[in-house]
N, C-alpha and C positions, 0 to 999 in steps of 0.2 A: 856188684850187677844190680843187685836189689835195690841198692837205693836208685839207679838210673831206672829199674823198673818202675818204682814206685812216683819220679819225677814225670818220664813218660806217662805213665797211666794218667797221673794228676793233669799232666799238659794235654794229654787226648780228654778227661773229663772237662777239664776249663774250657776247650776247645770245642768239645762238643756244644758246652753248656753256652756260649757263646755262639755257635750255629745255630742249635735250637734256640736262644733267644731271639737272633736276629732272624729265624723263618717266624717265630710267633710274633715278632717284629711286623715281618712282612704281610704276614697272616692277616694281626690285626689291622694293618694298613691298608691291605687288599679292602675288607670285611668292611672299615670305616669309609672306602672308595666306593663300594657296593651301597652303601646306605647312603652315601651324600648322592650316588647318582639314583637312588630310588625316589630321594625327595626331588630333587633337581626335575627328575621325568614326572612326579606328580605336579611340582610347579608347571613344568612345562605344559604337561597335559591339560591343569585349569586354565593356565593362559590360552592353548589353541579352544579350549570348548569356551573360552570367553569371544574369542576371535571368532569363531564358526557360530556363535550367535548372534555377536554383532552383524557379520556378514548378511546371516538369514534375514534380519530383520531388516539390514538396507534391501534384500533383494525383494520382501515382502513388502516394503514401503515402496517401492521401485513398481512392481508388481502392482499394485493399489493406484499409484499417481499414472501409470502406461493405461489401469481400466478406467480411471476417470479420464483420461486425457481421449479415450476411445468412445467412450458414452458423451462423452463433449462434440467429438467429430460425428459420432451416429447423429448427435440432436440435431447438430447443425445441417445434416443432409438432409434431415429429416423435412427440417425447418426449411429449408430451399427447395424441397420437394413438392411442399403444401403450396411455398410463395408460386411455385412453377406450376402450380395446378390450379391456383386463385387467380394466374394471370389468362393461363391456357382458359378457363371458363369464360372469363370478363372478354377475352378476344372472342372465344366464339358467339359469346351473346350480344357482343357490338357484330361482328360478323354477319350474323343472325336479324338483327335490325336492322342493317346495312341492306341485308338481301330483303325482307320485306319495305323496306323504303324505295327501293329499286324497283320491285314487283308491281307497287303503287304507283312511283311513277310510270312504268312502261305502260300497265293498264289505263292512265289518267293520259298518255300519248296514243294509246294504240286505239281510245275514244274518241279524243279530238282528231284522230287522222281517219279514223272510220266517218264520224259526221263531215268533214271535209271530203273524203270519197263518195259519200252520198251525193254531199250538194251539188259534186262534179256531175255523179252518175244522174242525178234531177235536169243539172242544165244539159246533160248530152240527151238526156228523154227530150227535154225541150226543145233542142236545137235539132233533134230527129222530128220533134212533132212538126217543128215549124218548117222545116225541108220538107215533109210530106207536106206539109199542107202548101208551101211554097209550089211544089211537084204536081199537088192537085189544081192548084190556079192555072198553073202554065197548061195542064193537061186541057183544062176546061176552055182555054183560051184558043 
C-alpha cells in the first residue's frame, strides 16, 4: 500500500498542481481582462470626452448663430419701427400742411362770402332806401 499511497499522493499533487495552475491561469486571465477593460474604459472615456466637447462646441456655435439671428431680427424690427416713425412724421407733416391750406382756403372763401354778403346788405339798404323814398313820395302825393 505504500506504493499506492505514493502514487495517490503524487496524483493528488499533480492534480493539485493542475488545479492550482488552472486557477492561476484563470486568475491571470481575469487580471488581463480587467486591465483590458480598464484600457477600453480609458479609451471610451477619451472618446466620450471628445464627443462631449464636440457637442458643446456645436451647441456654442448654434447659440452664437441664434444670437446673431436674434440680433439681426431685432435690428430689422428697429429699422422697421424707425421707418414707420419717419412715415408717420411725414404723414403728420403732410396732414398739417393740408390743414393749413384748407384753413387758408376756408378763410379766403369766408372773406369772399363776407364781401358778397356785405354787397348784398348794401344792396338791401339801398333798396330799403329807395322803398323809403318811394313811400315818402307816395305820402307826399
